[in-house]
DOLUM-773788 format. One record per residue (C-alpha): residue in three letters; x, y, z. Coordinates in pm, whole numbers, padded with zeros to 5 digits, always signed. Layout:
N
ALAXYZ
...
END
This chain:
382
MET+00000+00000+00000
SER+00146+00338-00098
GLU+00178+00587+00182
GLY-00039+00831-00015
ARG-00339+00604+00034
LEU-00298+00556+00409
ALA-00608+00638+00610
VAL-00440+00924+00795
ASN-00330+01079+00466
ARG-00681+01057+00326
LEU-00793+01237+00642
ARG-00528+01505+00585
GLU-00666+01564+00238
ARG-01005+01646+00394
LEU-00876+01911+00634
PRO-01011+02119+00792
VAL-01244+01880+00980
ASP-01439+01907+01303
ASP-01427+01688+01617
ALA-01716+01473+01498
VAL-01518+01369+01189
LEU-01217+01285+01407
ASP-01437+01084+01643
ARG-01571+00879+01354
PHE-01221+00834+01209
VAL-01082+00695+01535
ALA-01390+00481+01598
ARG-01368+00332+01249
HIS-00994+00263+01235
GLY-00890+00216+01597
ALA-00527+00260+01694
PRO-00270+00189+01584
ILE-00396+00165+01228
ILE-00237-00134+01052
GLU-00229-00109+00674
GLY-00004-00358+00498
GLU+00341-00310+00645
ARG+00259+00035+00784
ALA+00149+00119+01136
THR+00004+00462+01217
PHE+00002+00558+01584
LEU-00258+00813+01698
PHE-00314+01039+01998
ARG-00586+01292+02069
GLY-00531+01575+02312
GLU-00353+01900+02382
ALA+00025+01883+02421
ASP+00342+02060+02316
GLU+00493+01734+02199
VAL+00381+01370+02162
ARG+00611+01076+02101
VAL+00593+00697+02074
ARG+00833+00524+02315
HIS+00937+00171+02227
ARG+01236-00061+02235
VAL+01253-00168+01874
VAL+01612-00177+01756
GLY+01625-00020+01411
LEU+01350+00239+01460
PRO+01411+00585+01604
ASP+01321+00592+01974
PRO+01123+00796+02044
LEU+00912+00834+01732
PRO+00790+01197+01720
MET+00424+01242+01629
LYS+00294+01534+01424
ARG-00024+01723+01491
LEU-00276+01747+01208
PRO-00330+02121+01148
ASP-00617+02276+01344
THR-00702+01948+01522
ASP-00610+01772+01846
LEU-00510+01457+01654
TRP-00145+01355+01646
ALA-00007+01082+01419
VAL+00309+00910+01302
THR+00347+00627+01054
THR+00628+00373+01054
VAL+00715+00048+00881
LEU+00609-00266+01068
PRO+00693-00587+00880
ASN+00448-00875+00854
GLY+00427-01081+01172
SER+00567-00810+01398
ARG+00458-00750+01753
VAL+00569-00432+01932
GLU+00516-00308+02287
TYR+00509+00069+02331
GLN+00383+00368+02530
LEU+00306+00729+02447
GLU+00490+01026+02595
THR+00353+01381+02608
ARG+00527+01705+02696
TYR+00351+02009+02840
GLY+00616+02275+02896
ASP+00873+02106+03122
ARG+00638+01828+03230
TYR+00658+01485+03069
GLU+00405+01202+03104
THR+00440+00844+02982
PHE+00135+00618+02960
ASN-00031+00338+02767
ASP-00212+00430+02447
PRO-00567+00535+02550
LEU-00699+00449+02202
ASN-00561+00092+02209
PRO-00720-00174+02434
ARG-00442-00431+02379
VAL-00208-00439+02679
ALA+00079-00666+02786
HIS+00195-00706+03145
SER+00535-00766+03301
PRO+00705-00725+03639
MET+00789-00370+03527
GLY+00427-00273+03461
SER+00217-00275+03147
SER+00257-00158+02788
SER+00036-00117+02486
VAL+00070-00376+02210
CYS+00084-00310+01838
ALA+00034-00628+01636
ALA+00115-00616+01267
THR-00057-00803+00990
GLY+00026-01171+01027
TYR+00070-01178+01404
GLU-00182-01374+01606
VAL-00178-01481+01969
PRO-00133-01861+01958
ASP-00452-02042+02050
TRP-00266-02270+02292
VAL-00194-01983+02534
HIS-00562-01953+02626
HIS-00754-02179+02863
ASP-00884-02485+02681
PRO-01184-02631+02865
GLU-01109-02970+02710
ALA-00754-02979+02847
ARG-00728-03148+03183
PRO-00546-02912+03419
GLY-00224-03006+03587
GLU-00162-02912+03948
LEU+00062-02642+04096
VAL+00198-02738+04436
GLU+00373-02478+04650
ASP+00678-02609+04831
THR+00979-02472+05022
PHE+01334-02601+05021
ARG+01595-02526+05283
SER+01909-02422+05096
LYS+02249-02426+05262
ALA+02402-02279+04948
LEU+02168-01979+04944
ARG+02140-01970+05325
ARG+01764-01935+05316
GLU+01432-02099+05262
GLN+01371-02113+04887
PRO+01010-02129+04762
VAL+00940-02345+04456
LYS+00616-02415+04270
LEU+00595-02769+04132
TYR+00384-02844+03826
LEU+00241-03196+03816
PRO+00077-03285+03483
ALA-00281-03400+03444
ARG-00324-03772+03512
TYR-00009-03757+03723
ASN+00077-04111+03830
PRO+00346-04172+04095
SER+00417-04512+03943
LEU+00536-04352+03618
ARG+00858-04159+03555
TYR+00861-03801+03431
PRO+01119-03567+03279
LEU+01205-03250+03474
LEU+01204-02887+03360
VAL+01359-02632+03600
VAL+01238-02279+03521
HIS+01424-01967+03635
ASP+01208-01661+03711
GLY+00941-01921+03774
ASP+00673-01690+03912
ASP+00712-01456+03615
TYR+00675-01742+03366
LEU+00353-01841+03544
ASN+00217-01486+03578
TYR+00325-01327+03250
ALA+00378-01616+03005
ALA+00072-01823+03107
MET+00302-02119+03139
LYS+00075-02346+03343
THR-00201-02301+03084
VAL+00049-02357+02804
LEU+00178-02679+02962
ASP-00177-02803+03020
ASN-00269-02736+02658
LEU+00047-02869+02491
ILE+00042-03188+02697
HIS-00330-03232+02623
ARG-00265-03187+02250
LEU+00018-03444+02266
ASP+00267-03184+02141
VAL+00467-03213+02464
ALA+00531-03518+02680
PRO+00389-03510+03034
LEU+00657-03354+03252
ILE+00719-03214+03597
ALA+00830-02851+03616
ALA+00992-02668+03906
PHE+00924-02295+03891
VAL+01199-02125+04093
PRO+01182-01750+04173
PRO+01497-01552+04258
ARG+01541-01326+04556
ASP+01808-01100+04403
ARG+01825-01198+04038
LEU+02092-00945+03936
ARG+02327-01102+04190
GLU+02214-01466+04183
TYR+02167-01519+03810
PRO+02495-01412+03643
ASN+02723-01710+03715
HIS+02661-01721+04091
ALA+02820-02028+04253
PRO+02569-02058+04542
HIS+02275-02045+04300
ALA+02424-02312+04074
ARG+02498-02529+04377
PHE+02140-02494+04496
ILE+01997-02601+04160
ALA+02233-02891+04088
ARG+02327-03020+04432
GLU+02024-02938+04647
LEU+01706-02889+04445
LEU+01764-03167+04193
PRO+01852-03444+04443
THR+01563-03345+04670
LEU+01315-03350+04381
ALA+01453-03689+04273
GLU+01385-03822+04624
ARG+01031-03684+04643
LEU+00908-03729+04287
PRO+00912-04004+04022
LEU+01168-03848+03788
VAL+01349-04015+03499
ASP+01700-04079+03631
ASP+01885-03961+03323
PRO+02040-03622+03235
GLU+01864-03637+02897
ALA+01534-03598+03084
ARG+01644-03281+03267
CYS+01629-02929+03125
LEU+01722-02587+03263
MET+01525-02292+03131
GLY+01537-01914+03160
SER+01498-01583+02981
SER+01729-01280+02984
PHE+01942-01307+03301
GLY+01760-01634+03369
GLY+01919-01766+03050
ILE+02262-01684+03190
ALA+02167-01855+03517
SER+02071-02168+03320
LEU+02383-02173+03106
SER+02625-02093+03389
THR+02469-02358+03614
ALA+02509-02616+03337
VAL+02869-02507+03277
ARG+02950-02542+03650
TYR+02783-02884+03662
PRO+02833-03038+03317
GLY+02641-03354+03241
VAL+02386-03303+03519
PHE+02130-03160+03275
GLY+02082-03283+02920
SER+01933-02972+02765
LEU+01888-02596+02796
PHE+01601-02369+02689
LEU+01737-02014+02659
GLN+01507-01724+02567
SER+01665-01389+02482
ALA+01956-01487+02704
SER+02177-01196+02810
LEU+02476-01337+02622
VAL+02664-01005+02621
PHE+03036-01022+02549
THR+03324-00802+02436
ASP+03579-00883+02167
ILE+03810-00602+02277
GLY+03813-00368+02573
THR+03563-00365+02856
ASP+03291-00127+02734
HIS+02992-00357+02683
GLY+02729-00086+02723
GLY+02515-00278+02972
GLY+02611-00106+03295
PRO+02758-00262+03612
ALA+02486-00530+03636
PHE+02628-00688+03321
ASP+02991-00698+03437
PRO+02968-01056+03575
VAL+02768-01162+03270
VAL+03033-01033+03029
LYS+03311-01190+03236
PHE+03135-01527+03221
VAL+03047-01514+02849
ASN+03394-01392+02752
ARG+03551-01679+02945
TYR+03309-01928+02788
ARG+03379-01798+02436
ALA+03753-01833+02495
LYS+03710-02200+02589
PRO+03367-02330+02480
THR+03239-02652+02632
ALA+02932-02870+02580
PRO+02772-02896+02927
VAL+02449-03032+02772
GLU+02365-03224+02456
ARG+02079-03011+02322
LEU+02013-02640+02331
PHE+01701-02453+02221
MET+01740-02075+02179
SER+01493-01804+02089
CYS+01536-01429+02051
GLY+01345-01130+01918
THR+01486-00951+01615
TYR+01383-00616+01762
GLU+01586-00645+02084
PRO+01950-00541+02139
LEU+02038-00899+02242
ILE+01970-01030+01892
THR+02332-00976+01783
PRO+02500-01161+02073
ASN+02243-01442+02051
ARG+02306-01488+01680
SER+02680-01477+01744
MET+02666-01750+02008
VAL+02483-02007+01795
PRO+02795-02115+01600
VAL+02997-02109+01925
PHE+02756-02350+02091
ARG+02743-02571+01782
GLY+03119-02567+01751
ALA+03144-02689+02110
GLY+02947-03000+02010
MET+02589-02922+02116
THR+02284-02973+01894
VAL+02128-02626+01870
LYS+01788-02521+01747
TYR+01758-02144+01716
VAL+01444-01945+01629
GLU+01378-01574+01591
ALA+01058-01370+01595
ARG+00973-01012+01503
ASP+00924-00914+01863
GLY+01119-00765+02152
HIS+01254-00846+02496
ASN+00927-00925+02668
TRP+00720-01199+02827
GLU+00468-01245+02548
ASP+00748-01302+02297
TRP+00886-01572+02529
ARG+00537-01713+02578
ASP+00481-01737+02203
ARG+00799-01946+02159
LEU+00713-02203+02426
ARG+00560-02459+02189
ASP+00861-02444+01958
GLY+01102-02510+02243
LEU+00907-02752+02461
SER+00793-02972+02171
TRP+01153-03001+02050
LEU+01302-03071+02392
PHE+01016-03287+02526
PRO+00834-03421+02216
GLY+00495-03571+02295
PRO+00331-03882+02151
GLN+00223-03676+01853
LYS+00594-03647+01766
PHE+00546-03293+01637
VAL+00874-03139+01527
TYR+00849-02769+01437
GLU+01121-02728+01181
END
């Protein structure tokens, strides 16, 4: 579609218009307006400046909006390729006062531990049907438990997922999930497991959802955390639950810093786990110098990744990786794929036109879980 035929440009051609025309325009088109590979963001109201704030690498941030002459309607159009999903907010300036908020014209909202954001979905993006409650899928059970950890010197809460039709006389593979509460709250992971197991995409499994206390300290290659996972949590779960006694049936999972926690734990305890599921892992490294651009929180991450790159090992046999093409971590994630493969691991790597957020990680769960824990259906998403 040529930009000259965009809805907002047809509106410009009709200027001047009154508020009633603008009301009908917004009611008819909604916001943002998706036309082919173009997205037009809208805002109505008085302001000295209006901008779209986002975290899409490759687009100017912020995107300045322009006011249509003699109206209170602001607009900006940008390219949004097919299949894209973008989280954003609007920012207004009145004199020296700035306000940032979700798009009042857009009802689609995504949630995270940091708050909520508006969602712009391009042509071709759909929320997978398996993320919603399926009344035909038998629900698994979430059991809250607490483990006394000498390594962490505290009581560590863990939520255990037991699949539907759980039978203590059978043996189940184990998935250990970093940022466990966030995966449950923001990636609908219990519902996803229920649905994928019901559909036979994923084998019945037991999952341990483990929340951190201080993730910026505990997740980047922290010896006490790795010791807790490999030497305390795993043996205790093996005593209490009917787990398959084979590293191939054990997987460590995490996103962002949780991906580093998974990888570094596996590197410290090679052969204990058979696979890793890393989503937008913070695999930041430097080839020269020390300026990695991530701030002090990333110093231990960079130290760990640099050391791993200098002497790559294969702590697991299989590795599933996903990353969003619109996030800054896309470059280090792409760069690490050949490193992992060169070390001898079987790697499956997928990308999506999305960012560093929980719904992107949610949307990749079927790809990863069905490859790592294939169900009776033997689906392989190549």
